[in-house]
N, C-alpha and C positions, 0 to 999 in steps of 0.2 A: 425527626423522621419517628413516628409512632404509629401503632395501630397494626393489626395483623396483617391486612393489606399491603402495606407500605415495605413490609419487611420480605415481601415473597416477589422475586423479579423473573419473568420469563423474556429472554431475548436470544436473538439467533444472528445467522449469515445469510444472505442472500449471494449467489454466485455459482460459478461453474468451476469442476474439478477442484473442488473445496474439502473433499473426504479428509486429507490429510493435515487439515488446519489445527495449530494450535490455540486457535484464539478459546475452545471450549476450556480446556485445561486452565489457562491463564485467568480468563473471566471467573469461571467457577471457583477458584481459588481466592480471587479477590473479594468475591461476594461472602465466602467462609471468613474469611479474614476481617471482614468488616461486621460480620455478625449478622449477615443477612443470607436468607435462603434464594439461592439464584440457578437456574438451569438455561445452558445456551444449546439452541438447537440449529442444526445444519438444513439449509434448505437447497439443496443441489440442484440445479439447472440440467447438468446431465443427465440427472437421475430422475427428472420430473418432466417427461417427454410431454410436449404441448403447452406447459405452464411458461408463463413470463413473469418478470419482476413484477409487473403491476398485480397479476394475479397473486404472487407471493405475499406482496404488501398488504393486498388487501386482507387474505386469508389472515396475517399476522394480526392485524388491527382487530378483525373480528374475534380473533383467539384471546384477546388481552394480553398480547406482547406489550411490555414497557419500552423496548428499543431494538433496534437492529444496527447490524453493520451490513455493507454492501461491497461488494468487490466485483472483479471482471465477470463478464461484461456489462454490468448494469449501474456504474457509477453515475453515468450521464443521463441513462433512460429513465433512473428514479425522479429526477428533479423536477420535472414539471407535475409529477404525480402528488407531489407533497403540499400541505395546507401552508406550512412556512419554510423559507429557506434563508439560514443566516447570510450576511452581506459577504463573508468570505467566500462561502461555498457557492454563492452565485458569482463571485467575481472569479473563482476559479472556473466555475461550469462544471462542477461534478459533485456529488455528495457521497460519503462512505459510512456516515453514522446518522441514525434517525433516532429521535425519540419519539414517545407515543403517549401521550397523557389519558388519564381516566376516563376523558370524552372521547378518546379515538381518534384526537389532532394530532396530525404529524409535523415533526419540523425536522429540516435536515442541515447537517453539517459536514465540514471537511476537516478530519484529524489527519489526514495523510500529509499536510503542509507541514504541521508541526512534528509530526512523526519522523520525516525525513530528515526536517532541518535539525532538530536534537540528536539524530543518530549521525549526522554528519558532522557536527560541532564537536559530538563526544568522540568519533572515530576517526576523522581526517583534519578536524581543526577549520575555522573561518578561513585561516591563510593558504588552504590549498585552492580556494575559489576567489577569494576577495581580489576584484579590480582585473580578472582574468576571464577567457573564454571557457566556456564548457559545451559539449555536445550531450544532447537528451535525445534518446532513443525512445520513441514511443510517444504519440501525442495524443492516447488515449485519456480516460479518466484518471488514473494513476499519474501520468504523464503530464496533465494540466496541474495537478497539485504540486509536482515535484518542480516544475518550471517557477511556480511562485516561489517555492521554496530556495531554489537558488538565486533568483533574485533578493529574497531576504538576505541570504548569506552574503552578498556583495558582489555575486557575478557582474562583470561588465557587461558580456553579451552571451546569448545563447545560441546554438547552432541546432536545428531541429530537424530529425530525422524520423520519418515513418514511411511503412511501406505502401501506406493507402495515403496516395497523394492529396486528395480533397481535404481529408482529416488534418493531415501536416499543414497545409495552407491554412486552414482554420483556424488551427492554433496560432499560428504566427501573426494571423490579422488579428487575433483576440489579444494577445501578449503586447501588441504594438499599440492598442489602445490603452493599454494599462502601464507600461514600461516605457514606451517611445518607440519609432519606428526604425530607429537606428542600432538598437539592442538585440535584435533578434533576426534570423533568417532562417529559411530553409536551405537544406543540403541533400542531395539526390543519393548520395552515399557517406558512410562514416569513415573509412579508412583514409580517403584523401584530406578530410577536414581534421583530422588527428593532428597533422602538422602544426595548425595554429590554435591548438585546444590545451590547456592545462590536463583535462580530462574527462571522463564519458559516464553517462549514467544510463543504465538498463531500466526502462519504466514499461517493458513490454512482458506478456507472459513466458516469452520464449525463454527456455531453460528450466521451466517449472518441471516437477513430475508431472508426467501427462503431456507435455508440451516440451519435448527435448529439442536440443540444438542450441544454436549460437546466434544471438541477434543482429551479430555482424562479425565478418571475418575478423579476427583479433590480431592479423599479422603487423599492423601499423602500430600496436601499442608499444610503447616505450616505458624504461623504467622512470621515466621522469613524471610520467601520468598517474592519475588516481582514477580507478575504474570501481564504479559503484554498482549495485545491483539491488534492486529491490524486493526481489524475490527471498523468499526465505524457506521455501520447500522445494529443493533442498537447500541449506544454507550454502554449501559449497557448489555454485552452479558452474557448467562447463566455461561460463564466460569469466568468472573468480577465479579459476583454477588456470586458465589461459594467461589472465592477466598477472597472477602471482607467479608463474614460470618467467615471465617478461622481466620481473623484479618490481611490478608497478605495485603503488600503495591500492589496497582492495578494502571496500567496505561491502559487507553483507547485508542483506534485507533484516536480520534479526532483530538489530535495536528499534529499526523503524517500526516493526510489528508491535513491540513491547510498547515504545511511547506513543502509538497512535490507539492502543488496547486502554491504555491508562488515562487518556483523555476522554475515550468513549465512556469508560465505566464512570468518570466524574461526570459527564453529562446526564448518563442515566439515572445514577444514583445520588449525586450532591457530594459525594465523598471522593477524595484524592487517594488513591490506592497508593501503597508503598511500591516505589518503583524497583528497589533492591530486591523485593521478594518477587515482583512480577517477574524481572530477569532471571532469578534464579529457577522459578517455576517454568519459564521459557527454555532455559539452557537443559534442565532436566528433561523436559518432555520432548526437545530435538533430540536429545541423545538417544532417549529410548525410542524414539519414532527411525533415527539410525539404524540402530541395532536390530530392530524389526525387520527392516527393509535389506538389511544385510544378510540376516538370515532367511529370509525369503530368497534371496538371491541365489545363496548356497544351497536351498533346497531344490531349486529349480536346476541347478547345474549338475545334482546329482543323480 
């Protein structure tokens, strides 16, 4: 990598409810550690009324961005807008990372799959799911990546729930093509399905700051279950807190955020970042964010 132009990177994130994202801190530190100049810009659909993902993608290309992350609710919507899509992202049916070359050509990838898989391996271990049944809550772009990651980890069967029944059915049909008709099915509700499952993964945005609540009633969770959440804003979602109170093994979305960020950085720059450093930066940024939110809450109560 040589020359003035290649050492400067403008990248960003397209999505809704992203003002508390820790991606800017992680990615800008990774650029600095690699001796590169990088700036990470947030393009929040909630703050840009009337703008769609297609508008923001076009603007980023015109402005000379070198790459983008994409999050809820645009991971599926951007796929047909791209010049190229990796085989893995096409299989999943969702994109969360985009590279943009000097000619403005775009290529889409999915790093959520590897991010979730590595976080699960590190936090819970493959034995927690291998040869067993799991429940996936959420059949959107993130849920699609998590579904394939769970099969990568050795899941025998997935039970899929989403309040949007056509979307739920679409993911089941899609998975049947790739993993077999007997390895997944839709379920109308999560609590009854927990009786036959080793654990459950929340891949919906319910539980994020700004989208409070629980993705399902947690009363049926038992100590024998694992409960994973892909949300990291906050790290301790209401679901994670409820599962921990039941004695279940829990997995927050923090590790997934780090591992998918590392893969995205590699795609943009060709440089593999220091994972330990990324984890440290993430932990420090998450702690600072938590302290700031707590102070805001105290000030509000005064």
